SETISE-48013 format. One record per residue (C-alpha): x, y, z; residue in one letter; residue number from 1. Coordinates in Angstrom, 2 decimals. Last residue first. Layout:
REM residues N
site east:X	north:Y	up:Z	aa:a	i:NUM
...
END
This chain:
REM residues 273
site east:27.56	north:44.83	up:-21.36	aa:a	i:273
site east:30.26	north:42.16	up:-21.43	aa:d	i:272
site east:30.88	north:40.74	up:-17.98	aa:v	i:271
site east:34.50	north:40.93	up:-16.95	aa:l	i:270
site east:35.05	north:44.70	up:-16.91	aa:g	i:269
site east:33.65	north:45.12	up:-13.43	aa:d	i:268
site east:33.11	north:41.68	up:-11.91	aa:l	i:267
site east:35.29	north:42.30	up:-8.87	aa:a	i:266
site east:33.82	north:45.75	up:-8.38	aa:k	i:265
site east:30.26	north:44.49	up:-8.32	aa:d	i:264
site east:31.23	north:41.60	up:-6.08	aa:v	i:263
site east:32.79	north:43.82	up:-3.42	aa:n	i:262
site east:34.17	north:41.30	up:-0.95	aa:d	i:261
site east:35.66	north:39.37	up:-3.88	aa:y	i:260
site east:39.19	north:40.74	up:-3.94	aa:n	i:259
site east:39.08	north:40.63	up:-0.12	aa:s	i:258
site east:40.33	north:37.05	up:-0.31	aa:d	i:257
site east:38.82	north:35.06	up:2.55	aa:s	i:256
site east:37.21	north:32.53	up:0.24	aa:d	i:255
site east:40.38	north:32.69	up:-1.89	aa:d	i:254
site east:42.47	north:30.80	up:0.66	aa:d	i:253
site east:45.74	north:30.83	up:-1.31	aa:d	i:252
site east:46.76	north:33.96	up:0.58	aa:s	i:251
site east:47.72	north:37.02	up:-1.41	aa:k	i:250
site east:51.23	north:38.42	up:-1.86	aa:v	i:249
site east:51.10	north:42.17	up:-1.31	aa:t	i:248
site east:52.42	north:41.96	up:2.25	aa:s	i:247
site east:55.68	north:40.45	up:1.01	aa:a	i:246
site east:56.44	north:43.63	up:-0.89	aa:a	i:245
site east:56.80	north:43.11	up:-4.62	aa:p	i:244
site east:60.18	north:43.81	up:-6.23	aa:s	i:243
site east:59.22	north:45.73	up:-9.29	aa:r	i:242
site east:59.38	north:44.31	up:-12.79	aa:a	i:241
site east:60.60	north:46.44	up:-15.68	aa:i	i:240
site east:59.00	north:46.38	up:-19.10	aa:g	i:239
site east:57.22	north:43.72	up:-21.12	aa:v	i:238
site east:59.92	north:43.37	up:-23.73	aa:s	i:237
site east:58.99	north:41.15	up:-26.64	aa:a	i:236
site east:60.72	north:37.77	up:-27.01	aa:n	i:235
site east:57.37	north:35.96	up:-26.81	aa:n	i:234
site east:56.83	north:37.58	up:-23.42	aa:v	i:233
site east:59.95	north:39.03	up:-21.85	aa:a	i:232
site east:61.25	north:39.69	up:-18.35	aa:p	i:231
site east:63.72	north:42.52	up:-17.72	aa:a	i:230
site east:64.12	north:41.70	up:-14.00	aa:t	i:229
site east:64.57	north:45.32	up:-13.01	aa:p	i:228
site east:63.64	north:46.48	up:-9.53	aa:e	i:227
site east:60.36	north:48.42	up:-9.81	aa:s	i:226
site east:56.79	north:47.71	up:-10.95	aa:l	i:225
site east:54.60	north:49.84	up:-13.23	aa:g	i:224
site east:56.15	north:48.37	up:-16.38	aa:s	i:223
site east:54.93	north:44.95	up:-15.23	aa:i	i:222
site east:51.30	north:46.10	up:-15.16	aa:y	i:221
site east:51.43	north:47.88	up:-18.51	aa:e	i:220
site east:53.08	north:44.87	up:-20.14	aa:e	i:219
site east:50.53	north:42.49	up:-18.65	aa:l	i:218
site east:47.56	north:44.53	up:-19.88	aa:i	i:217
site east:49.14	north:44.73	up:-23.34	aa:q	i:216
site east:49.74	north:40.97	up:-23.39	aa:k	i:215
site east:46.13	north:40.29	up:-22.39	aa:m	i:214
site east:44.91	north:42.54	up:-25.20	aa:e	i:213
site east:47.13	north:40.81	up:-27.76	aa:a	i:212
site east:46.17	north:37.32	up:-26.58	aa:y	i:211
site east:42.42	north:37.89	up:-26.80	aa:d	i:210
site east:40.17	north:38.79	up:-23.89	aa:r	i:209
site east:37.41	north:36.40	up:-22.85	aa:k	i:208
site east:34.30	north:38.14	up:-21.56	aa:k	i:207
site east:32.73	north:36.32	up:-18.68	aa:f	i:206
site east:29.56	north:34.45	up:-17.83	aa:l	i:205
site east:29.53	north:32.27	up:-20.93	aa:n	i:204
site east:29.76	north:28.71	up:-19.67	aa:n	i:203
site east:27.50	north:29.50	up:-16.73	aa:l	i:202
site east:24.64	north:30.27	up:-19.10	aa:d	i:201
site east:22.08	north:31.55	up:-16.61	aa:p	i:200
site east:18.99	north:29.33	up:-16.13	aa:m	i:199
site east:15.86	north:31.31	up:-17.01	aa:q	i:198
site east:14.16	north:28.31	up:-18.66	aa:a	i:197
site east:15.07	north:26.27	up:-15.57	aa:m	i:196
site east:13.31	north:28.85	up:-13.41	aa:w	i:195
site east:10.14	north:28.66	up:-15.51	aa:a	i:194
site east:10.19	north:24.86	up:-15.53	aa:d	i:193
site east:10.53	north:24.79	up:-11.73	aa:a	i:192
site east:7.63	north:27.24	up:-11.37	aa:q	i:191
site east:5.41	north:25.19	up:-13.66	aa:e	i:190
site east:6.39	north:21.96	up:-11.89	aa:k	i:189
site east:5.13	north:23.43	up:-8.64	aa:s	i:188
site east:6.53	north:24.07	up:-5.16	aa:k	i:187
site east:10.03	north:24.56	up:-6.56	aa:a	i:186
site east:13.42	north:22.81	up:-6.40	aa:l	i:185
site east:11.84	north:19.67	up:-4.99	aa:p	i:184
site east:12.65	north:18.45	up:-1.45	aa:s	i:183
site east:15.00	north:16.04	up:0.30	aa:p	i:182
site east:15.13	north:16.18	up:4.11	aa:v	i:181
site east:17.67	north:17.92	up:6.36	aa:a	i:180
site east:17.44	north:17.30	up:10.11	aa:k	i:179
site east:20.91	north:15.92	up:10.81	aa:k	i:178
site east:22.83	north:18.21	up:8.44	aa:d	i:177
site east:20.91	north:21.22	up:9.69	aa:s	i:176
site east:17.99	north:23.37	up:8.49	aa:p	i:175
site east:19.15	north:23.09	up:5.74	aa:y	i:174
site east:22.33	north:21.26	up:4.80	aa:a	i:173
site east:25.58	north:22.91	up:5.80	aa:s	i:172
site east:27.88	north:25.67	up:4.55	aa:l	i:171
site east:30.15	north:28.02	up:6.47	aa:d	i:170
site east:31.78	north:31.20	up:5.24	aa:y	i:169
site east:34.27	north:33.52	up:6.93	aa:d	i:168
site east:34.20	north:37.27	up:6.40	aa:p	i:167
site east:37.07	north:39.44	up:5.12	aa:a	i:166
site east:38.80	north:42.25	up:7.01	aa:a	i:165
site east:39.23	north:40.47	up:10.34	aa:k	i:164
site east:39.34	north:42.62	up:13.48	aa:g	i:163
site east:36.20	north:41.10	up:14.93	aa:p	i:162
site east:35.11	north:37.96	up:13.00	aa:a	i:161
site east:32.43	north:38.49	up:10.36	aa:q	i:160
site east:30.43	north:35.33	up:9.73	aa:k	i:159
site east:28.52	north:34.52	up:6.55	aa:v	i:158
site east:26.38	north:31.43	up:7.05	aa:k	i:157
site east:25.05	north:29.48	up:4.07	aa:l	i:156
site east:22.34	north:26.88	up:4.70	aa:k	i:155
site east:21.68	north:24.43	up:1.88	aa:l	i:154
site east:18.45	north:23.18	up:0.33	aa:d	i:153
site east:18.55	north:19.55	up:-0.70	aa:f	i:152
site east:17.78	north:17.65	up:-3.90	aa:g	i:151
site east:15.02	north:15.12	up:-4.49	aa:n	i:150
site east:12.88	north:16.60	up:-7.25	aa:e	i:149
site east:15.15	north:18.85	up:-9.31	aa:l	i:148
site east:18.40	north:17.26	up:-8.11	aa:d	i:147
site east:20.92	north:19.95	up:-7.13	aa:a	i:146
site east:21.92	north:18.33	up:-3.81	aa:v	i:145
site east:22.97	north:15.22	up:-5.75	aa:d	i:144
site east:24.00	north:12.89	up:-2.93	aa:g	i:143
site east:22.60	north:13.81	up:0.50	aa:f	i:142
site east:22.83	north:11.06	up:3.12	aa:d	i:141
site east:25.28	north:9.17	up:0.86	aa:t	i:140
site east:27.79	north:12.00	up:1.35	aa:d	i:139
site east:29.75	north:12.55	up:-1.86	aa:l	i:138
site east:27.43	north:15.40	up:-2.89	aa:m	i:137
site east:27.76	north:17.01	up:0.52	aa:k	i:136
site east:31.56	north:16.78	up:0.30	aa:e	i:135
site east:31.41	north:18.53	up:-3.08	aa:l	i:134
site east:29.47	north:21.41	up:-1.56	aa:m	i:133
site east:31.89	north:21.69	up:1.36	aa:k	i:132
site east:34.88	north:21.71	up:-1.00	aa:q	i:131
site east:33.34	north:24.46	up:-3.10	aa:y	i:130
site east:32.56	north:26.55	up:-0.02	aa:i	i:129
site east:36.22	north:26.47	up:1.08	aa:t	i:128
site east:37.61	north:26.62	up:-2.48	aa:k	i:127
site east:36.09	north:29.94	up:-3.44	aa:g	i:126
site east:32.65	north:31.23	up:-4.33	aa:f	i:125
site east:30.64	north:32.85	up:-7.11	aa:g	i:124
site east:26.85	north:32.61	up:-6.86	aa:y	i:123
site east:24.73	north:33.30	up:-9.93	aa:v	i:122
site east:21.04	north:33.99	up:-9.32	aa:q	i:121
site east:18.03	north:32.14	up:-10.68	aa:p	i:120
site east:14.69	north:33.93	up:-10.16	aa:g	i:119
site east:14.64	north:37.35	up:-8.49	aa:k	i:118
site east:11.08	north:36.73	up:-7.26	aa:e	i:117
site east:12.40	north:33.72	up:-5.36	aa:e	i:116
site east:14.21	north:35.99	up:-2.92	aa:e	i:115
site east:12.93	north:34.42	up:0.31	aa:g	i:114
site east:14.75	north:31.21	up:-0.56	aa:r	i:113
site east:17.72	north:32.00	up:-2.78	aa:v	i:112
site east:17.61	north:29.96	up:-5.98	aa:i	i:111
site east:21.05	north:29.08	up:-7.28	aa:i	i:110
site east:23.18	north:28.98	up:-10.43	aa:a	i:109
site east:26.76	north:27.99	up:-9.60	aa:s	i:108
site east:30.16	north:29.54	up:-10.05	aa:f	i:107
site east:33.62	north:28.54	up:-8.85	aa:v	i:106
site east:36.65	north:30.81	up:-8.57	aa:r	i:105
site east:40.20	north:29.55	up:-9.02	aa:m	i:104
site east:43.23	north:31.75	up:-8.58	aa:k	i:103
site east:45.90	north:32.52	up:-11.18	aa:a	i:102
site east:49.49	north:33.22	up:-10.18	aa:y	i:101
site east:50.73	north:36.67	up:-11.23	aa:l	i:100
site east:51.89	north:37.95	up:-7.84	aa:l	i:99
site east:53.66	north:34.63	up:-7.31	aa:k	i:98
site east:55.66	north:35.19	up:-10.50	aa:a	i:97
site east:56.87	north:38.53	up:-9.15	aa:t	i:96
site east:58.02	north:36.90	up:-5.92	aa:k	i:95
site east:59.82	north:34.19	up:-7.90	aa:l	i:94
site east:61.53	north:36.74	up:-10.17	aa:s	i:93
site east:62.66	north:38.87	up:-7.23	aa:v	i:92
site east:64.14	north:36.00	up:-5.21	aa:e	i:91
site east:65.78	north:34.50	up:-8.28	aa:t	i:90
site east:64.72	north:31.29	up:-10.03	aa:n	i:89
site east:65.18	north:32.51	up:-13.59	aa:r	i:88
site east:63.14	north:29.51	up:-14.73	aa:k	i:87
site east:60.29	north:30.61	up:-12.46	aa:r	i:86
site east:60.23	north:34.03	up:-14.11	aa:l	i:85
site east:60.08	north:32.49	up:-17.60	aa:e	i:84
site east:57.24	north:30.13	up:-16.66	aa:d	i:83
site east:55.31	north:33.01	up:-15.08	aa:i	i:82
site east:55.87	north:35.08	up:-18.22	aa:l	i:81
site east:54.41	north:32.36	up:-20.45	aa:e	i:80
site east:51.44	north:31.89	up:-18.12	aa:s	i:79
site east:50.69	north:35.60	up:-18.24	aa:f	i:78
site east:51.11	north:35.69	up:-22.03	aa:p	i:77
site east:48.50	north:32.91	up:-22.47	aa:d	i:76
site east:48.44	north:30.67	up:-25.53	aa:p	i:75
site east:45.04	north:28.93	up:-25.68	aa:e	i:74
site east:43.83	north:25.82	up:-23.83	aa:k	i:73
site east:40.69	north:27.70	up:-22.74	aa:y	i:72
site east:41.96	north:27.55	up:-19.14	aa:q	i:71
site east:45.25	north:29.03	up:-20.38	aa:k	i:70
site east:43.49	north:32.18	up:-21.53	aa:l	i:69
site east:43.02	north:33.33	up:-17.95	aa:t	i:68
site east:39.95	north:35.30	up:-16.88	aa:p	i:67
site east:40.92	north:38.79	up:-15.60	aa:i	i:66
site east:40.17	north:39.99	up:-12.06	aa:s	i:65
site east:40.45	north:43.33	up:-10.25	aa:i	i:64
site east:41.87	north:45.14	up:-13.26	aa:f	i:63
site east:43.39	north:48.59	up:-12.66	aa:k	i:62
site east:46.86	north:47.10	up:-12.31	aa:g	i:61
site east:46.56	north:43.32	up:-12.21	aa:i	i:60
site east:44.85	north:42.65	up:-8.89	aa:n	i:59
site east:43.78	north:39.08	up:-9.73	aa:n	i:58
site east:44.51	north:36.70	up:-12.62	aa:y	i:57
site east:41.47	north:34.46	up:-12.89	aa:f	i:56
site east:40.58	north:30.78	up:-13.25	aa:w	i:55
site east:37.04	north:29.48	up:-13.68	aa:m	i:54
site east:35.30	north:26.35	up:-12.40	aa:e	i:53
site east:31.64	north:25.99	up:-13.33	aa:k	i:52
site east:29.45	north:24.03	up:-10.93	aa:f	i:51
site east:26.40	north:21.78	up:-11.23	aa:p	i:50
site east:28.59	north:18.68	up:-11.78	aa:q	i:49
site east:28.76	north:16.55	up:-14.92	aa:g	i:48
site east:32.48	north:17.18	up:-15.37	aa:d	i:47
site east:32.00	north:19.59	up:-18.28	aa:d	i:46
site east:29.24	north:21.30	up:-16.35	aa:g	i:45
site east:25.66	north:20.18	up:-15.82	aa:k	i:44
site east:23.43	north:22.90	up:-14.38	aa:f	i:43
site east:21.02	north:21.38	up:-11.87	aa:p	i:42
site east:20.20	north:24.41	up:-9.69	aa:m	i:41
site east:21.75	north:24.82	up:-6.22	aa:v	i:40
site east:19.18	north:25.74	up:-3.56	aa:r	i:39
site east:19.88	north:28.44	up:-0.99	aa:i	i:38
site east:18.85	north:29.27	up:2.56	aa:q	i:37
site east:20.86	north:32.26	up:3.71	aa:y	i:36
site east:22.38	north:33.50	up:6.97	aa:e	i:35
site east:23.64	north:37.04	up:7.43	aa:n	i:34
site east:26.46	north:38.57	up:9.47	aa:g	i:33
site east:28.52	north:39.50	up:6.44	aa:a	i:32
site east:26.49	north:39.95	up:3.29	aa:k	i:31
site east:25.96	north:37.40	up:0.53	aa:p	i:30
site east:25.89	north:38.92	up:-2.97	aa:k	i:29
site east:24.04	north:36.64	up:-5.40	aa:f	i:28
site east:24.54	north:38.01	up:-8.90	aa:w	i:27
site east:21.64	north:38.50	up:-11.29	aa:t	i:26
site east:22.80	north:37.95	up:-14.85	aa:v	i:25
site east:23.50	north:40.07	up:-17.90	aa:k	i:24
site east:24.14	north:37.94	up:-20.95	aa:k	i:23
site east:27.51	north:37.26	up:-22.53	aa:y	i:22
site east:26.57	north:35.51	up:-25.77	aa:k	i:21
site east:26.41	north:38.91	up:-27.44	aa:s	i:20
site east:23.59	north:39.32	up:-29.91	aa:q	i:19
site east:23.66	north:37.93	up:-33.44	aa:g	i:18
site east:19.90	north:37.83	up:-33.64	aa:k	i:17
site east:17.38	north:40.15	up:-32.04	aa:g	i:16
site east:15.60	north:40.97	up:-35.28	aa:e	i:15
site east:17.11	north:44.46	up:-35.28	aa:l	i:14
site east:20.56	north:42.93	up:-34.82	aa:q	i:13
site east:19.93	north:40.47	up:-37.65	aa:e	i:12
site east:18.93	north:43.37	up:-39.90	aa:i	i:11
site east:22.13	north:45.21	up:-38.96	aa:k	i:10
site east:24.23	north:42.14	up:-39.70	aa:r	i:9
site east:22.60	north:41.79	up:-43.11	aa:k	i:8
site east:23.28	north:45.47	up:-43.85	aa:i	i:7
site east:26.93	north:45.02	up:-42.90	aa:a	i:6
site east:27.16	north:41.98	up:-45.18	aa:e	i:5
site east:25.67	north:43.96	up:-48.07	aa:l	i:4
site east:28.33	north:46.66	up:-47.87	aa:d	i:3
site east:27.13	north:49.01	up:-50.60	aa:i	i:2
site east:29.82	north:49.97	up:-53.10	aa:m	i:1
END
């Protein structure tokens, strides 16, 4: 019997319908030693701010970063295992749980001055830059830096200290906090409208894996560790946990986390092709 639904789906595909909601975007990749003039675009997130907070499990086997299911208010095998390991309250279980803790990453759509031909780019950053951006928005001298007509350009400095693996980041108003003046996003309304029409969908930047796939990834990761803790997820064995070396536990300062030095690598497997 002919599968009429399959034919309908094929027609929709040919008409450009039913495509993946995960669209390819242009990623802003700041380089150490450089200084950038950027403008945050007025995306409105769940909290009304032009930022999208996301949580990731990092360095899980071959996966650099995996979006958590917990942030979608769905059952999450990683979170379940962390709870179990914390209940055990042993040195090994607590160290293993710390390896699994999720880290926040924040995303914003920006225009990079001097790279306007690229249109809107997506910038992913950690808590240091996020805090500085929020402080600017609370400052009565600046307010809504992403306002289309009366926002502010920002200056991003990427400093590489000698002997330090990851760069440091600094954010201020452009050209400086004292000399900054409000300005429109673009020189013309037509250009601003064009950029807004190209605004990346920050709510759908990353592929969300289902529970079964996340559980399989977790099982494979735990089975590659040593020193038995025999943890379980939903009463199913996830293998043997290894005692992690102290040097493998990452700092909470995710702006200096080398996970994100190579943006292409960090996003590999997250964005649906």
